[in-house]
PLY file of the C-alpha trace (Angstrom):
ply
format ascii 1.0
element vertex 232
property float x
property float y
property float z
element edge 231
property int vertex1
property int vertex2
end_header
10.00 -27.11 -2.16
13.43 -26.31 -0.80
15.57 -23.65 0.79
18.88 -22.82 -0.90
21.65 -21.76 1.50
23.24 -19.18 -0.78
24.04 -15.68 0.51
23.16 -12.84 -1.80
23.71 -9.12 -1.80
21.01 -6.47 -2.11
18.53 -7.26 -4.87
17.29 -4.84 -7.48
13.64 -3.82 -7.09
12.21 -5.29 -10.26
8.88 -6.67 -11.36
5.33 -5.49 -11.56
4.86 -5.01 -7.84
7.99 -2.93 -7.41
6.89 -0.69 -10.29
3.51 -0.13 -8.67
5.07 0.66 -5.31
7.38 3.12 -7.00
4.34 5.17 -7.96
3.92 6.15 -4.33
6.05 9.29 -4.13
7.94 9.78 -0.89
7.44 12.81 1.35
9.95 14.58 3.54
10.61 14.12 7.23
8.01 14.02 9.96
6.54 17.27 11.17
3.19 18.55 12.38
0.97 18.34 9.31
-2.56 18.34 10.65
-4.38 18.63 13.94
-4.55 15.24 15.68
-8.03 13.96 16.44
-8.38 12.47 19.90
-12.06 11.66 19.25
-11.17 8.66 17.07
-12.00 5.18 18.32
-8.81 3.98 20.07
-8.69 1.00 17.68
-8.47 3.38 14.68
-5.38 5.38 13.70
-6.64 7.27 10.65
-9.92 7.74 8.82
-10.58 8.95 5.28
-14.32 9.14 4.73
-15.66 5.77 5.84
-12.34 3.97 5.37
-10.02 3.44 8.34
-6.57 2.20 9.30
-7.05 -0.26 12.15
-4.43 0.00 14.89
-3.94 -3.78 15.06
-3.16 -4.04 11.33
-0.80 -1.05 11.38
1.00 -2.19 14.53
1.50 -5.68 13.09
3.43 -4.32 10.10
5.21 -1.73 12.26
6.51 -4.43 14.61
7.65 -6.56 11.68
9.72 -3.72 10.21
11.23 -2.95 13.62
12.42 -6.55 13.84
13.79 -6.71 10.28
15.20 -3.17 10.06
16.15 -2.20 13.63
18.22 0.78 12.47
15.12 2.66 11.31
13.46 5.13 13.67
9.84 4.80 14.69
8.73 7.89 12.74
10.51 6.70 9.62
8.73 3.35 9.78
5.33 4.94 10.32
5.83 7.35 7.43
7.01 4.54 5.15
3.97 2.40 5.91
1.59 5.32 5.41
3.07 6.35 2.06
3.79 2.95 0.57
0.72 1.07 1.69
-1.99 2.42 3.95
-2.84 5.86 2.52
-3.03 4.77 -1.15
-5.09 1.74 -0.11
-7.56 3.83 1.89
-7.99 6.25 -1.00
-8.47 3.34 -3.37
-11.06 1.73 -1.12
-12.92 5.02 -1.00
-12.83 5.70 -4.74
-13.03 2.19 -6.25
-15.15 -0.05 -4.00
-16.83 -1.88 -6.89
-13.62 -2.52 -8.81
-11.91 -3.77 -5.66
-14.79 -6.09 -4.85
-14.72 -7.46 -8.41
-10.99 -8.17 -8.29
-11.32 -9.81 -4.88
-13.94 -12.18 -6.28
-11.65 -12.99 -9.22
-8.71 -13.74 -6.93
-10.83 -15.91 -4.68
-12.16 -17.82 -7.68
-8.60 -18.59 -8.85
-7.63 -20.27 -5.58
-10.96 -21.85 -4.68
-10.38 -25.42 -3.61
-6.58 -25.06 -3.61
-4.16 -25.30 -0.70
-0.60 -25.60 -2.04
1.78 -23.96 -4.47
1.82 -27.12 -6.59
-1.95 -26.98 -7.02
-1.79 -23.31 -7.99
0.99 -24.03 -10.51
-1.14 -26.71 -12.12
-4.20 -24.45 -12.31
-2.23 -21.59 -13.88
-0.05 -23.75 -16.17
-1.92 -22.73 -19.33
-2.44 -19.08 -18.31
1.10 -17.78 -18.89
1.40 -17.18 -15.15
4.68 -18.88 -14.36
6.50 -18.64 -11.04
9.68 -16.56 -10.91
12.18 -15.06 -8.48
11.26 -12.02 -6.40
13.19 -9.81 -4.04
11.93 -8.84 -0.59
10.88 -5.41 -1.86
8.86 -6.95 -4.71
6.46 -8.53 -2.24
3.56 -6.37 -0.96
3.93 -5.21 2.63
1.13 -7.37 4.12
2.73 -10.57 2.76
6.47 -10.04 3.35
6.73 -11.71 6.73
4.61 -14.70 5.67
6.37 -15.12 2.31
9.92 -15.28 3.66
9.10 -17.71 6.47
10.57 -21.08 5.39
7.68 -22.84 7.10
5.34 -21.46 4.43
7.22 -22.84 1.42
4.84 -24.88 -0.68
1.84 -23.17 0.87
-0.75 -20.78 -0.50
-1.29 -17.41 1.17
-4.83 -16.15 1.74
-6.05 -13.76 -0.94
-4.56 -10.50 0.28
-5.62 -6.89 -0.19
-2.93 -4.49 -1.40
-3.01 -0.85 -2.44
-3.74 -1.60 -6.13
-6.21 -4.47 -5.63
-5.56 -8.04 -4.50
-2.85 -10.68 -4.92
-2.54 -14.45 -4.92
0.84 -15.75 -3.72
2.39 -19.20 -3.38
6.14 -19.51 -2.57
8.03 -22.71 -3.38
11.76 -21.94 -3.05
13.78 -19.61 -0.83
17.34 -18.35 -1.29
18.24 -16.87 2.09
20.37 -13.76 2.42
22.01 -12.35 5.55
18.61 -10.83 6.36
15.15 -11.12 4.84
15.73 -7.91 2.88
18.50 -9.62 0.92
16.71 -12.92 0.40
15.06 -14.12 -2.80
11.83 -16.07 -3.12
10.65 -18.16 -6.05
6.88 -17.93 -6.18
3.68 -17.52 -8.10
2.69 -13.91 -7.39
-0.46 -13.06 -9.31
-1.83 -9.51 -9.08
-5.47 -8.61 -9.56
-5.18 -4.83 -10.11
-8.12 -2.50 -10.34
-6.35 -0.26 -12.88
-3.36 -0.33 -15.20
-0.12 1.19 -13.85
-0.65 4.39 -15.86
-4.28 4.69 -14.78
-3.36 4.05 -11.16
-0.64 6.71 -11.27
-3.01 9.32 -12.71
-5.78 8.45 -10.29
-3.50 8.53 -7.23
-2.11 11.96 -8.14
-5.64 13.27 -8.52
-6.87 11.66 -5.29
-4.03 13.23 -3.32
-4.67 16.68 -4.73
-8.39 16.51 -4.04
-8.15 15.28 -0.44
-9.54 17.91 1.95
-8.82 18.37 5.68
-12.48 17.82 6.50
-12.29 14.37 4.87
-9.78 12.98 7.35
-9.30 12.20 11.03
-5.83 11.41 12.37
-4.90 9.81 15.68
-2.18 11.68 17.61
0.15 8.68 17.20
0.40 9.42 13.45
-0.04 13.19 13.38
3.69 13.96 13.11
4.47 11.41 10.37
2.15 12.38 7.53
3.51 13.02 4.01
3.84 16.51 2.56
0.89 16.03 0.23
-1.47 15.25 3.13
-3.94 18.13 3.71
-3.10 20.59 6.47
0 1
1 2
2 3
3 4
4 5
5 6
6 7
7 8
8 9
9 10
10 11
11 12
12 13
13 14
14 15
15 16
16 17
17 18
18 19
19 20
20 21
21 22
22 23
23 24
24 25
25 26
26 27
27 28
28 29
29 30
30 31
31 32
32 33
33 34
34 35
35 36
36 37
37 38
38 39
39 40
40 41
41 42
42 43
43 44
44 45
45 46
46 47
47 48
48 49
49 50
50 51
51 52
52 53
53 54
54 55
55 56
56 57
57 58
58 59
59 60
60 61
61 62
62 63
63 64
64 65
65 66
66 67
67 68
68 69
69 70
70 71
71 72
72 73
73 74
74 75
75 76
76 77
77 78
78 79
79 80
80 81
81 82
82 83
83 84
84 85
85 86
86 87
87 88
88 89
89 90
90 91
91 92
92 93
93 94
94 95
95 96
96 97
97 98
98 99
99 100
100 101
101 102
102 103
103 104
104 105
105 106
106 107
107 108
108 109
109 110
110 111
111 112
112 113
113 114
114 115
115 116
116 117
117 118
118 119
119 120
120 121
121 122
122 123
123 124
124 125
125 126
126 127
127 128
128 129
129 130
130 131
131 132
132 133
133 134
134 135
135 136
136 137
137 138
138 139
139 140
140 141
141 142
142 143
143 144
144 145
145 146
146 147
147 148
148 149
149 150
150 151
151 152
152 153
153 154
154 155
155 156
156 157
157 158
158 159
159 160
160 161
161 162
162 163
163 164
164 165
165 166
166 167
167 168
168 169
169 170
170 171
171 172
172 173
173 174
174 175
175 176
176 177
177 178
178 179
179 180
180 181
181 182
182 183
183 184
184 185
185 186
186 187
187 188
188 189
189 190
190 191
191 192
192 193
193 194
194 195
195 196
196 197
197 198
198 199
199 200
200 201
201 202
202 203
203 204
204 205
205 206
206 207
207 208
208 209
209 210
210 211
211 212
212 213
213 214
214 215
215 216
216 217
217 218
218 219
219 220
220 221
221 222
222 223
223 224
224 225
225 226
226 227
227 228
228 229
229 230
230 231
């Protein structure tokens, strides 16, 4: 494992993960979209059915983006996290609990007994799952900070939940840029998706259209940063 001291410019958003993230259509600017719900548990920011966004998890990613992209406003960051990660994941948890549980078990089975990127490479050597280069935007939101920390090179991330299922990730080589956004990571990044890209796209469009105001509760902290498709 090593860190290359080469400076790079902005990377293209390529790869399976970037394609999946691109399915999450962006909304317009923040504005009052729904009545805030002050009855929510203070540790919860948003609820869809029985699925919730925990404040601690949301704030952890929010603080990370503030550090890495200080030019972005608070509302922009909140809207980005909602659209690109949290809302699709909550809808997926609600609609596909069995598929998500199955893929989590599969991911956990792949890394059982492993602790390093070398061990994962050996286990996947005959599975056509080779490591390759990824840009910052290719990496799922919950793993970006961990992945681009040089101290984690050669390690194996915990099986991590993402909007389309789960991922296994083991970085082994870092090419730093002027900031993390312009860095490159060489890693095994193995997705365990619940649906194909086309199926996920169709399902997400349908789930958005069918979401009703009575299905959701929103903390006041997020009420002015919801996407246009969110029910009024």
